[in-house]
Backbone as JSON Lines, residues from 0, in Angstrom:
{"i":0,"aa":"X","n":[-16.94,-10.07,-28.81],"ca":[-15.4,-9.92,-28.29],"c":[-14.68,-9.66,-29.63]}
{"i":1,"aa":"X","n":[-15.02,-10.4,-30.67],"ca":[-14.33,-10.25,-31.95],"c":[-14.44,-8.72,-32.46]}
{"i":2,"aa":"X","n":[-15.53,-8.22,-32.38],"ca":[-15.82,-6.84,-32.73],"c":[-14.77,-5.88,-32.0]}
{"i":3,"aa":"X","n":[-14.68,-6.03,-30.7],"ca":[-13.8,-5.2,-29.87],"c":[-12.29,-5.36,-30.38]}
{"i":4,"aa":"X","n":[-11.91,-6.6,-30.53],"ca":[-10.6,-6.81,-31.06],"c":[-10.41,-6.14,-32.43]}
{"i":5,"aa":"X","n":[-11.36,-6.36,-33.26],"ca":[-11.46,-5.68,-34.57],"c":[-11.26,-4.07,-34.49]}
{"i":6,"aa":"X","n":[-12.06,-3.48,-33.53],"ca":[-11.94,-2.08,-33.41],"c":[-10.63,-1.61,-32.85]}
{"i":7,"aa":"X","n":[-10.02,-2.39,-31.88],"ca":[-8.66,-2.16,-31.4],"c":[-7.64,-2.25,-32.48]}
{"i":8,"aa":"X","n":[-7.81,-3.18,-33.45],"ca":[-6.85,-3.42,-34.43],"c":[-6.82,-2.28,-35.41]}
{"i":9,"aa":"X","n":[-8.24,-1.77,-35.68],"ca":[-8.29,-0.73,-36.6],"c":[-7.75,0.63,-35.92]}
{"i":10,"aa":"X","n":[-7.98,0.83,-34.75],"ca":[-7.41,1.94,-33.98],"c":[-5.85,1.91,-34.0]}
{"i":11,"aa":"X","n":[-5.32,0.83,-33.88],"ca":[-3.85,0.56,-34.04],"c":[-3.38,0.85,-35.5]}
{"i":12,"aa":"X","n":[-4.07,0.45,-36.38],"ca":[-3.76,0.49,-37.82],"c":[-3.77,1.9,-38.26]}
{"i":13,"aa":"X","n":[-4.86,2.72,-37.86],"ca":[-4.95,4.05,-38.35],"c":[-4.11,4.82,-37.56]}
{"i":14,"aa":"X","n":[-3.77,4.6,-36.38],"ca":[-2.65,5.41,-35.65],"c":[-1.31,5.2,-36.35]}
{"i":15,"aa":"X","n":[-0.89,3.98,-36.64],"ca":[0.29,3.78,-37.27],"c":[0.24,4.7,-38.71]}
{"i":16,"aa":"X","n":[-0.81,4.46,-39.56],"ca":[-0.9,5.11,-40.85],"c":[-0.84,6.76,-40.58]}
{"i":17,"aa":"X","n":[-1.5,7.18,-39.72],"ca":[-1.5,8.66,-39.48],"c":[-0.32,9.25,-38.83]}
{"i":18,"aa":"X","n":[0.06,8.65,-37.58],"ca":[1.14,9.29,-36.82],"c":[2.45,8.73,-37.14]}
{"i":19,"aa":"X","n":[2.44,7.54,-37.74],"ca":[3.78,6.92,-38.26],"c":[4.24,7.19,-39.54]}
{"i":20,"aa":"X","n":[3.19,7.27,-40.51],"ca":[3.44,7.54,-41.86],"c":[3.26,8.87,-42.4]}
{"i":21,"aa":"X","n":[1.83,9.32,-42.34],"ca":[1.44,10.48,-42.82],"c":[1.98,11.8,-42.29]}
{"i":22,"aa":"X","n":[1.77,11.96,-41.08],"ca":[1.96,13.22,-40.35],"c":[3.61,13.53,-40.49]}
{"i":23,"aa":"X","n":[4.5,12.59,-40.1],"ca":[5.92,12.86,-40.15],"c":[6.45,13.19,-41.53]}
{"i":24,"aa":"X","n":[5.55,12.85,-42.4],"ca":[6.04,13.34,-43.98],"c":[5.31,14.56,-44.52]}
{"i":25,"aa":"X","n":[4.04,14.91,-44.05],"ca":[3.47,15.96,-44.63],"c":[3.05,17.03,-43.68]}
{"i":26,"aa":"X","n":[2.88,16.77,-42.41],"ca":[2.75,17.78,-41.36],"c":[1.42,18.69,-41.45]}
{"i":27,"aa":"X","n":[0.4,17.96,-42.08],"ca":[-0.94,18.77,-42.16],"c":[-1.84,18.22,-41.02]}
{"i":28,"aa":"X","n":[-1.86,19.2,-39.98],"ca":[-2.58,18.83,-38.83],"c":[-4.16,18.68,-39.0]}
{"i":29,"aa":"X","n":[-4.57,19.44,-40.07],"ca":[-6.15,19.38,-40.38],"c":[-6.5,18.15,-40.87]}
{"i":30,"aa":"X","n":[-5.68,17.58,-41.76],"ca":[-6.1,16.14,-42.34],"c":[-6.02,15.08,-41.39]}
{"i":31,"aa":"X","n":[-5.15,15.2,-40.31],"ca":[-5.14,14.18,-39.27],"c":[-6.49,13.92,-38.61]}
{"i":32,"aa":"X","n":[-7.15,15.15,-38.23],"ca":[-8.61,14.98,-37.76],"c":[-9.63,14.33,-38.77]}
{"i":33,"aa":"X","n":[-9.41,14.74,-40.15],"ca":[-10.17,14.1,-41.17],"c":[-10.07,12.71,-41.51]}
{"i":34,"aa":"X","n":[-8.73,12.29,-41.37],"ca":[-8.45,10.91,-41.5],"c":[-9.13,9.97,-40.41]}
{"i":35,"aa":"X","n":[-8.81,10.54,-39.1],"ca":[-9.38,9.83,-38.02],"c":[-10.93,9.86,-37.9]}
{"i":36,"aa":"X","n":[-11.48,10.83,-38.27],"ca":[-13.0,10.99,-38.26],"c":[-13.58,10.13,-39.37]}
{"i":37,"aa":"X","n":[-13.08,10.0,-40.57],"ca":[-13.38,9.14,-41.7],"c":[-13.2,7.73,-41.19]}
{"i":38,"aa":"X","n":[-12.16,7.37,-40.72],"ca":[-11.99,5.97,-40.29],"c":[-12.82,5.51,-39.2]}
{"i":39,"aa":"X","n":[-12.85,6.23,-38.21],"ca":[-13.8,5.86,-36.98],"c":[-15.19,5.74,-37.44]}
{"i":40,"aa":"X","n":[-15.77,6.79,-38.1],"ca":[-17.06,6.78,-38.57],"c":[-17.5,5.5,-39.43]}
{"i":41,"aa":"X","n":[-16.42,5.3,-40.44],"ca":[-16.71,4.17,-41.22],"c":[-16.7,2.8,-40.36]}
{"i":42,"aa":"X","n":[-15.76,2.62,-39.47],"ca":[-15.69,1.47,-38.63],"c":[-17.01,1.39,-37.85]}
{"i":43,"aa":"X","n":[-17.59,2.42,-37.37],"ca":[-18.88,2.34,-36.57],"c":[-19.96,1.96,-37.44]}
{"i":44,"aa":"X","n":[-20.06,2.68,-38.64],"ca":[-21.22,2.15,-39.42],"c":[-21.2,0.81,-39.98]}
{"i":45,"aa":"X","n":[-19.85,0.42,-40.39],"ca":[-19.72,-0.83,-40.94],"c":[-19.91,-2.03,-39.83]}
{"i":46,"aa":"X","n":[-19.48,-1.78,-38.61],"ca":[-19.75,-2.59,-37.56],"c":[-21.16,-2.84,-37.32]}
{"i":47,"aa":"X","n":[-22.06,-1.82,-37.47],"ca":[-23.52,-1.98,-37.12],"c":[-24.09,-2.64,-38.51]}
{"i":48,"aa":"X","n":[-23.54,-2.34,-39.63],"ca":[-24.08,-3.11,-40.77],"c":[-23.68,-4.45,-40.84]}
{"i":49,"aa":"X","n":[-22.48,-4.81,-40.26],"ca":[-22.0,-6.12,-40.27],"c":[-22.88,-6.98,-39.25]}
{"i":50,"aa":"X","n":[-23.25,-6.3,-38.19],"ca":[-24.04,-7.06,-37.09],"c":[-25.48,-7.39,-37.48]}
{"i":51,"aa":"X","n":[-26.05,-6.43,-38.29],"ca":[-27.48,-6.55,-38.68],"c":[-27.54,-7.45,-39.97]}
{"i":52,"aa":"X","n":[-28.63,-7.88,-40.22],"ca":[-28.99,-8.86,-41.26],"c":[-29.21,-8.0,-42.58]}
{"i":53,"aa":"X","n":[-28.2,-7.44,-43.1],"ca":[-28.32,-6.59,-44.42],"c":[-27.42,-7.22,-45.43]}
{"i":54,"aa":"X","n":[-27.71,-7.05,-46.67],"ca":[-27.07,-7.57,-47.74],"c":[-25.67,-7.0,-48.08]}
{"i":55,"aa":"X","n":[-24.86,-7.62,-48.7],"ca":[-23.49,-7.12,-48.99],"c":[-23.66,-5.79,-49.97]}
{"i":56,"aa":"X","n":[-24.82,-5.79,-50.83],"ca":[-24.97,-4.67,-51.66],"c":[-25.07,-3.4,-50.88]}
{"i":57,"aa":"X","n":[-25.71,-3.29,-49.75],"ca":[-25.89,-2.09,-49.02],"c":[-24.53,-1.6,-48.47]}
{"i":58,"aa":"X","n":[-23.7,-2.57,-48.13],"ca":[-22.27,-2.25,-47.53],"c":[-21.44,-1.85,-48.73]}
{"i":59,"aa":"X","n":[-21.54,-2.45,-49.78],"ca":[-20.86,-1.96,-50.95],"c":[-21.31,-0.57,-51.47]}
{"i":60,"aa":"X","n":[-22.67,-0.37,-51.39],"ca":[-23.16,0.87,-51.79],"c":[-22.71,2.11,-50.9]}
{"i":61,"aa":"X","n":[-22.58,1.67,-49.54],"ca":[-22.11,2.71,-48.49],"c":[-20.71,2.92,-48.87]}
{"i":62,"aa":"X","n":[-19.92,2.01,-49.11],"ca":[-18.42,2.15,-49.47],"c":[-18.38,3.0,-50.71]}
{"i":63,"aa":"X","n":[-19.16,2.87,-51.67],"ca":[-19.29,3.63,-52.91],"c":[-19.56,5.11,-52.68]}
{"i":64,"aa":"X","n":[-20.62,5.39,-51.84],"ca":[-21.01,6.72,-51.43],"c":[-19.9,7.49,-50.79]}
{"i":65,"aa":"X","n":[-19.31,6.73,-49.77],"ca":[-18.26,7.36,-48.94],"c":[-17.03,7.65,-49.75]}
{"i":66,"aa":"X","n":[-16.63,6.73,-50.76],"ca":[-15.37,6.91,-51.42],"c":[-15.6,8.13,-52.53]}
{"i":67,"aa":"X","n":[-16.69,8.5,-52.74],"ca":[-16.82,9.49,-53.83],"c":[-17.02,10.98,-53.23]}
{"i":68,"aa":"X","n":[-16.82,10.87,-51.92],"ca":[-17.05,12.31,-51.19],"c":[-16.07,13.21,-51.55]}
{"i":69,"aa":"X","n":[-16.41,14.4,-52.03],"ca":[-15.32,15.34,-52.51],"c":[-15.42,16.55,-51.61]}
{"i":70,"aa":"X","n":[-14.43,16.95,-50.98],"ca":[-14.42,18.09,-50.12],"c":[-14.22,19.32,-50.96]}
{"i":71,"aa":"X","n":[-15.16,20.15,-51.13],"ca":[-15.1,21.24,-51.94],"c":[-14.34,22.44,-51.44]}
{"i":72,"aa":"X","n":[-14.17,22.49,-50.18],"ca":[-13.73,23.73,-49.46],"c":[-12.12,23.91,-49.75]}
{"i":73,"aa":"X","n":[-11.43,22.74,-49.88],"ca":[-9.93,22.71,-50.03],"c":[-9.55,21.76,-51.07]}
{"i":74,"aa":"X","n":[-8.65,21.97,-51.95],"ca":[-7.99,21.18,-52.96],"c":[-7.05,20.23,-52.16]}
{"i":75,"aa":"X","n":[-7.12,18.96,-52.49],"ca":[-6.18,18.01,-51.86],"c":[-5.48,17.34,-52.87]}
{"i":76,"aa":"X","n":[-4.28,16.92,-52.38],"ca":[-3.33,16.34,-53.43],"c":[-3.76,14.88,-53.54]}
{"i":77,"aa":"X","n":[-3.15,14.26,-54.57],"ca":[-3.39,12.83,-54.73],"c":[-2.96,11.88,-53.58]}
{"i":78,"aa":"X","n":[-1.9,12.11,-53.14],"ca":[-1.38,11.42,-52.0],"c":[-2.31,11.43,-50.85]}
{"i":79,"aa":"X","n":[-3.0,12.63,-50.71],"ca":[-3.93,12.86,-49.48],"c":[-5.2,11.97,-49.78]}
{"i":80,"aa":"X","n":[-5.62,11.87,-51.18],"ca":[-6.84,11.13,-51.52],"c":[-6.57,9.63,-51.14]}
{"i":81,"aa":"X","n":[-5.34,9.14,-51.4],"ca":[-4.84,7.8,-51.08],"c":[-5.05,7.54,-49.6]}
{"i":82,"aa":"X","n":[-4.69,8.49,-48.68],"ca":[-4.76,8.32,-47.3],"c":[-6.26,8.35,-46.85]}
{"i":83,"aa":"X","n":[-6.86,9.23,-47.54],"ca":[-8.49,9.06,-47.27],"c":[-9.0,7.71,-47.59]}
{"i":84,"aa":"X","n":[-8.66,7.16,-48.74],"ca":[-9.14,5.84,-49.2],"c":[-8.66,4.85,-48.28]}
{"i":85,"aa":"X","n":[-7.41,4.94,-47.78],"ca":[-6.94,3.88,-46.87],"c":[-7.69,4.04,-45.5]}
{"i":86,"aa":"X","n":[-8.0,5.22,-44.98],"ca":[-8.78,5.35,-43.85],"c":[-10.12,4.58,-43.94]}
{"i":87,"aa":"X","n":[-10.71,4.95,-45.08],"ca":[-12.14,4.21,-45.45],"c":[-11.98,2.76,-45.34]}
{"i":88,"aa":"X","n":[-10.87,2.22,-46.07],"ca":[-10.73,0.68,-46.22],"c":[-10.47,0.17,-44.87]}
{"i":89,"aa":"X","n":[-9.75,0.62,-44.07],"ca":[-9.29,0.1,-42.88],"c":[-10.54,-0.02,-41.99]}
{"i":90,"aa":"X","n":[-11.29,1.11,-42.01],"ca":[-12.64,1.0,-41.17],"c":[-13.55,-0.06,-41.63]}
{"i":91,"aa":"X","n":[-13.68,-0.17,-43.03],"ca":[-14.61,-1.1,-43.64],"c":[-14.16,-2.53,-43.47]}
{"i":92,"aa":"X","n":[-12.95,-2.8,-43.58],"ca":[-12.24,-4.14,-43.43],"c":[-12.61,-4.79,-42.03]}
{"i":93,"aa":"X","n":[-12.21,-3.84,-41.04],"ca":[-12.5,-4.32,-39.67],"c":[-13.9,-4.36,-39.2]}
{"i":94,"aa":"X","n":[-14.68,-3.34,-39.56],"ca":[-16.07,-3.25,-39.31],"c":[-16.84,-4.37,-39.9]}
{"i":95,"aa":"X","n":[-16.62,-4.83,-41.13],"ca":[-17.39,-5.76,-41.78],"c":[-16.76,-7.08,-41.61]}
{"i":96,"aa":"X","n":[-15.4,-7.19,-41.58],"ca":[-14.84,-8.59,-41.53],"c":[-14.44,-9.06,-40.2]}
{"i":97,"aa":"X","n":[-14.57,-8.26,-39.22],"ca":[-14.09,-8.8,-37.94],"c":[-12.59,-8.75,-37.87]}
{"i":98,"aa":"X","n":[-11.96,-9.49,-36.98],"ca":[-10.52,-9.69,-36.96],"c":[-10.03,-11.07,-37.09]}
{"i":99,"aa":"X","n":[-9.36,-11.38,-38.09],"ca":[-8.71,-12.72,-38.31],"c":[-7.51,-12.47,-39.02]}
{"i":100,"aa":"X","n":[-6.78,-13.52,-39.48],"ca":[-5.43,-13.44,-40.09],"c":[-5.55,-12.65,-41.39]}
{"i":101,"aa":"X","n":[-6.6,-13.05,-42.23],"ca":[-6.67,-12.23,-43.5],"c":[-6.88,-10.8,-43.3]}
{"i":102,"aa":"X","n":[-7.73,-10.4,-42.25],"ca":[-8.11,-8.97,-42.07],"c":[-6.79,-8.31,-41.54]}
{"i":103,"aa":"X","n":[-6.09,-8.8,-40.69],"ca":[-4.79,-8.32,-40.22],"c":[-3.8,-8.1,-41.47]}
{"i":104,"aa":"X","n":[-3.82,-9.16,-42.22],"ca":[-2.67,-9.07,-43.32],"c":[-3.14,-8.08,-44.3]}
{"i":105,"aa":"X","n":[-4.45,-7.87,-44.66],"ca":[-4.99,-6.8,-45.48],"c":[-4.7,-5.42,-45.01]}
{"i":106,"aa":"X","n":[-4.86,-5.36,-43.65],"ca":[-4.61,-4.04,-42.98],"c":[-3.23,-3.6,-43.04]}
{"i":107,"aa":"X","n":[-2.19,-4.65,-42.95],"ca":[-0.77,-4.4,-42.98],"c":[-0.38,-4.11,-44.31]}
{"i":108,"aa":"X","n":[-1.16,-4.79,-45.38],"ca":[-0.82,-4.52,-46.76],"c":[-1.26,-3.0,-47.23]}
{"i":109,"aa":"X","n":[-2.32,-2.53,-46.68],"ca":[-2.73,-1.21,-47.0],"c":[-1.62,-0.1,-46.43]}
{"i":110,"aa":"X","n":[-1.34,-0.23,-45.23],"ca":[-0.35,0.53,-44.5],"c":[1.03,0.45,-45.22]}
{"i":111,"aa":"X","n":[1.43,-0.77,-45.5],"ca":[2.66,-0.93,-46.1],"c":[2.69,-0.29,-47.52]}
{"i":112,"aa":"X","n":[1.6,-0.44,-48.41],"ca":[1.54,0.05,-49.62],"c":[1.79,1.68,-49.47]}
{"i":113,"aa":"X","n":[1.04,2.38,-48.65],"ca":[1.12,3.83,-48.38],"c":[2.54,4.27,-47.95]}
{"i":114,"aa":"X","n":[3.14,3.41,-47.11],"ca":[4.44,3.56,-46.58],"c":[5.56,3.77,-47.72]}
{"i":115,"aa":"X","n":[5.35,2.67,-48.45],"ca":[6.29,2.52,-49.7],"c":[5.98,3.57,-50.77]}
{"i":116,"aa":"X","n":[4.64,3.65,-51.18],"ca":[4.26,4.52,-52.29],"c":[4.42,5.95,-52.04]}
{"i":117,"aa":"X","n":[4.51,6.39,-50.65],"ca":[4.72,7.7,-50.48],"c":[5.9,8.16,-49.69]}
{"i":118,"aa":"X","n":[6.85,7.21,-49.86],"ca":[8.23,7.37,-49.21],"c":[8.98,8.38,-49.73]}
{"i":119,"aa":"X","n":[9.56,9.27,-49.18],"ca":[10.24,10.39,-49.73],"c":[11.42,9.9,-50.49]}
{"i":120,"aa":"X","n":[11.97,8.85,-50.24],"ca":[13.16,8.27,-51.07],"c":[12.85,7.64,-52.53]}
{"i":121,"aa":"X","n":[11.49,7.5,-52.68],"ca":[11.13,6.84,-53.71],"c":[10.94,7.91,-54.92]}
{"i":122,"aa":"X","n":[11.74,7.74,-56.13],"ca":[11.79,8.66,-57.14],"c":[12.08,10.07,-56.61]}
{"i":123,"aa":"X","n":[13.0,10.3,-55.66],"ca":[13.16,11.58,-54.93],"c":[13.72,12.61,-55.85]}
{"i":124,"aa":"X","n":[14.27,12.31,-56.85],"ca":[14.98,13.42,-57.83],"c":[13.88,13.85,-58.87]}
{"i":125,"aa":"X","n":[12.65,13.24,-58.74],"ca":[11.59,13.74,-59.71],"c":[10.78,14.85,-59.14]}
{"i":126,"aa":"X","n":[10.56,15.97,-59.84],"ca":[9.9,17.06,-59.27],"c":[8.72,17.5,-60.12]}
{"i":127,"aa":"X","n":[7.77,18.18,-59.52],"ca":[6.67,18.76,-60.28],"c":[6.62,20.22,-59.87]}
{"i":128,"aa":"X","n":[6.66,21.14,-60.89],"ca":[6.52,22.58,-60.63],"c":[5.61,23.23,-61.61]}
{"i":129,"aa":"X","n":[5.09,24.46,-61.19],"ca":[4.3,25.32,-61.98],"c":[5.11,26.52,-62.14]}
{"i":130,"aa":"X","n":[5.54,26.88,-63.31],"ca":[6.44,27.9,-63.72],"c":[5.74,28.95,-64.53]}
{"i":131,"aa":"X","n":[5.88,30.31,-64.14],"ca":[5.36,31.43,-65.07],"c":[6.56,32.03,-65.51]}
{"i":132,"aa":"X","n":[6.89,31.87,-66.88],"ca":[7.92,32.5,-67.63],"c":[7.72,33.97,-68.12]}
{"i":133,"aa":"X","n":[8.71,34.69,-68.1],"ca":[8.44,36.1,-68.38],"c":[8.45,36.37,-69.93]}
{"i":134,"aa":"X","n":[8.36,35.5,-70.7],"ca":[8.22,35.52,-72.22],"c":[7.12,34.61,-72.51]}
{"i":135,"aa":"X","n":[6.32,35.1,-73.69],"ca":[5.31,34.31,-74.18],"c":[5.99,33.36,-75.2]}
{"i":136,"aa":"X","n":[5.88,32.04,-74.84],"ca":[6.39,31.0,-75.79],"c":[5.21,30.25,-76.27]}
{"i":137,"aa":"X","n":[5.17,29.87,-77.54],"ca":[4.14,29.07,-78.19],"c":[4.71,27.74,-78.63]}
{"i":138,"aa":"X","n":[6.01,27.64,-78.69],"ca":[6.83,26.51,-79.16],"c":[7.19,25.68,-77.96]}
{"i":139,"aa":"X","n":[6.72,24.43,-78.04],"ca":[7.02,23.45,-76.85],"c":[8.46,23.16,-76.74]}
{"i":140,"aa":"X","n":[9.04,23.03,-77.88],"ca":[10.6,22.71,-77.77],"c":[11.4,23.99,-77.2]}
{"i":141,"aa":"X","n":[11.03,25.03,-77.51],"ca":[11.67,26.22,-76.9],"c":[11.49,26.24,-75.4]}
{"i":142,"aa":"X","n":[10.24,26.1,-75.08],"ca":[9.76,26.06,-73.63],"c":[10.65,25.0,-72.79]}
{"i":143,"aa":"X","n":[10.73,23.76,-73.55],"ca":[11.58,22.63,-72.84],"c":[12.93,23.05,-72.73]}
{"i":144,"aa":"X","n":[13.64,23.54,-73.73],"ca":[14.81,24.07,-73.6],"c":[15.24,25.21,-72.52]}
{"i":145,"aa":"X","n":[14.3,26.08,-72.39],"ca":[14.3,27.31,-71.4],"c":[14.2,26.68,-69.99]}
{"i":146,"aa":"X","n":[13.15,25.64,-69.9],"ca":[13.1,25.16,-68.5],"c":[14.19,24.24,-68.04]}
{"i":147,"aa":"X","n":[14.82,23.61,-68.96],"ca":[15.88,22.84,-68.62],"c":[16.98,23.55,-68.01]}
{"i":148,"aa":"X","n":[17.23,24.78,-68.87],"ca":[18.31,25.75,-68.31],"c":[17.8,26.42,-67.06]}
{"i":149,"aa":"X","n":[16.6,26.7,-66.73],"ca":[16.22,27.31,-65.6],"c":[16.14,26.44,-64.41]}
{"i":150,"aa":"X","n":[15.75,25.18,-64.65],"ca":[15.57,24.14,-63.55],"c":[16.78,23.36,-63.23]}
{"i":151,"aa":"X","n":[17.75,23.33,-64.25],"ca":[18.91,22.59,-64.27],"c":[18.73,21.13,-64.23]}
{"i":152,"aa":"X","n":[17.54,20.72,-64.73],"ca":[17.38,19.22,-64.74],"c":[16.94,18.89,-66.31]}
{"i":153,"aa":"X","n":[16.39,17.7,-66.33],"ca":[15.89,17.06,-67.63],"c":[14.45,17.03,-67.49]}
{"i":154,"aa":"X","n":[13.64,17.71,-68.37],"ca":[12.28,17.84,-68.47],"c":[11.72,16.53,-68.88]}
{"i":155,"aa":"X","n":[10.74,15.82,-68.31],"ca":[10.35,14.54,-68.64],"c":[8.85,14.73,-69.16]}
{"i":156,"aa":"X","n":[8.14,15.89,-68.73],"ca":[6.77,16.09,-69.25],"c":[6.54,17.53,-68.99]}
{"i":157,"aa":"X","n":[5.88,18.07,-69.98],"ca":[5.5,19.54,-69.77],"c":[4.14,19.84,-70.35]}
{"i":158,"aa":"X","n":[3.46,20.63,-69.82],"ca":[2.05,21.19,-70.35],"c":[1.92,22.65,-70.23]}
{"i":159,"aa":"X","n":[1.73,23.3,-71.41],"ca":[1.6,24.73,-71.48],"c":[0.14,25.12,-71.05]}
{"i":160,"aa":"X","n":[-0.06,25.76,-70.06],"ca":[-1.31,25.97,-69.39],"c":[-1.99,27.37,-69.87]}
{"i":161,"aa":"X","n":[-1.01,28.43,-70.15],"ca":[-1.57,29.53,-70.53],"c":[-0.45,30.36,-71.24]}
{"i":162,"aa":"X","n":[-0.69,31.02,-72.49],"ca":[0.18,31.89,-73.0],"c":[-0.39,33.19,-73.16]}
{"i":163,"aa":"X","n":[0.12,34.31,-72.41],"ca":[-0.37,35.66,-72.37],"c":[0.4,36.38,-73.21]}
{"i":164,"aa":"X","n":[-0.02,36.84,-74.56],"ca":[0.77,37.65,-75.35],"c":[0.66,39.09,-74.88]}
{"i":165,"aa":"X","n":[-0.41,39.63,-74.33],"ca":[-0.45,40.89,-73.87],"c":[0.55,41.17,-72.85]}
{"i":166,"aa":"X","n":[0.68,40.37,-71.7],"ca":[1.62,40.61,-70.64],"c":[2.89,39.92,-70.94]}
{"i":167,"aa":"X","n":[3.11,39.2,-71.97],"ca":[4.22,38.46,-72.38],"c":[4.74,37.41,-71.23]}
{"i":168,"aa":"X","n":[3.86,36.37,-71.06],"ca":[4.17,35.41,-70.11],"c":[3.6,34.12,-70.45]}
{"i":169,"aa":"X","n":[4.12,33.15,-69.92],"ca":[3.61,31.69,-70.18],"c":[3.72,30.93,-68.89]}
{"i":170,"aa":"X","n":[2.47,30.3,-68.7],"ca":[2.33,29.46,-67.5],"c":[2.49,28.13,-67.85]}
{"i":171,"aa":"X","n":[3.43,27.36,-67.29],"ca":[3.69,25.98,-67.77],"c":[3.81,24.9,-66.45]}
{"i":172,"aa":"X","n":[3.12,23.83,-66.61],"ca":[3.33,22.8,-65.55],"c":[4.23,21.81,-66.04]}
{"i":173,"aa":"X","n":[5.29,21.6,-65.3],"ca":[6.5,20.78,-65.75],"c":[6.82,19.68,-64.73]}
{"i":174,"aa":"X","n":[7.25,18.48,-65.25],"ca":[7.71,17.46,-64.37],"c":[9.08,17.25,-64.83]}
{"i":175,"aa":"X","n":[10.1,17.09,-64.0],"ca":[11.47,16.99,-64.5],"c":[12.31,16.05,-63.4]}
{"i":176,"aa":"X","n":[13.49,15.77,-63.93],"ca":[14.45,14.9,-63.12],"c":[15.41,16.02,-62.67]}
{"i":177,"aa":"X","n":[15.43,16.31,-61.32],"ca":[16.3,17.29,-60.73],"c":[17.7,16.9,-60.79]}
{"i":178,"aa":"X","n":[18.58,17.76,-60.78],"ca":[20.23,17.53,-60.92],"c":[20.48,16.69,-59.62]}
{"i":179,"aa":"X","n":[21.54,16.09,-59.83],"ca":[22.09,15.24,-58.49],"c":[22.55,16.21,-57.52]}
{"i":180,"aa":"X","n":[22.57,15.81,-56.32],"ca":[23.08,16.52,-55.21],"c":[24.59,17.05,-55.45]}
{"i":181,"aa":"X","n":[24.74,18.37,-55.0],"ca":[26.04,18.88,-55.31],"c":[26.17,19.55,-56.56]}
{"i":182,"aa":"X","n":[25.08,19.49,-57.47],"ca":[25.14,20.33,-58.65],"c":[24.68,21.75,-58.48]}
{"i":183,"aa":"X","n":[25.43,22.65,-58.89],"ca":[24.95,24.13,-58.51],"c":[23.62,24.49,-59.09]}
{"i":184,"aa":"X","n":[22.8,25.35,-58.35],"ca":[21.56,25.59,-58.87],"c":[21.49,26.65,-59.83]}
{"i":185,"aa":"X","n":[20.69,26.49,-60.94],"ca":[20.62,27.46,-61.97],"c":[20.14,28.8,-61.62]}
{"i":186,"aa":"X","n":[20.43,29.79,-62.44],"ca":[20.01,31.08,-62.21],"c":[18.77,31.38,-62.96]}
{"i":187,"aa":"X","n":[17.55,31.85,-62.33],"ca":[16.31,32.11,-63.0],"c":[16.5,33.52,-63.66]}
{"i":188,"aa":"X","n":[15.76,33.59,-64.78],"ca":[15.65,34.86,-65.41],"c":[14.81,35.86,-64.51]}
{"i":189,"aa":"X","n":[14.99,37.15,-64.61],"ca":[14.39,38.2,-63.64],"c":[12.94,37.96,-63.45]}
{"i":190,"aa":"X","n":[12.11,37.74,-64.59],"ca":[10.71,37.74,-64.34],"c":[10.2,36.25,-64.02]}
{"i":191,"aa":"X","n":[10.89,35.24,-64.22],"ca":[10.55,33.89,-64.05],"c":[10.08,33.44,-62.66]}
{"i":192,"aa":"X","n":[8.9,33.02,-62.43],"ca":[8.48,32.64,-61.07],"c":[8.23,31.11,-61.13]}
{"i":193,"aa":"X","n":[8.78,30.35,-60.03],"ca":[8.65,28.86,-59.87],"c":[7.8,28.72,-58.62]}
{"i":194,"aa":"X","n":[6.92,27.93,-58.87],"ca":[5.91,27.55,-57.66],"c":[6.05,25.97,-57.44]}
{"i":195,"aa":"X","n":[6.23,25.62,-56.3],"ca":[6.31,24.03,-56.13],"c":[5.01,23.51,-56.27]}
{"i":196,"aa":"X","n":[4.87,22.15,-56.89],"ca":[3.82,21.52,-56.99],"c":[3.61,20.27,-56.34]}
């Protein structure tokens, strides 16, 4: 009976995580199926492992193998890796631990941490962009000043990824503090292209 209650708690937790936190913020339908599949699969396997007379080492080994799975077909963002890990953890906690006060608290903690850590209001003015400038720049100070004019914000971190002297362009990854709401948008130079990161 405890296993059924644990499975029901896991299904409720993963539903809240995916349909209450992840999907309303990111709208990636393909990852909904992935998160559900990972969670339910781990729950099933860990329930079987928990009911059999196996050592904790096997369970931890399974967790280690599952947590390093890398999907090569598509690049996924860091916040999506966090959701994968949360789906794995929820399945393992309920499958191996059953359902009690500590398990429930840990499940709530996982969901709460992702709700807060991925909240759109948290550091909402900080942005990440990949910018191709229409001039080959080799001096970081010059690039920083150009990007601050282009983006209208304060550059907090930048990395020059490529300088093409032949085609006269620079590819830069930049993290910056966006201007406050109501500030007019800056005008880009004709050849500058900005890609959201």
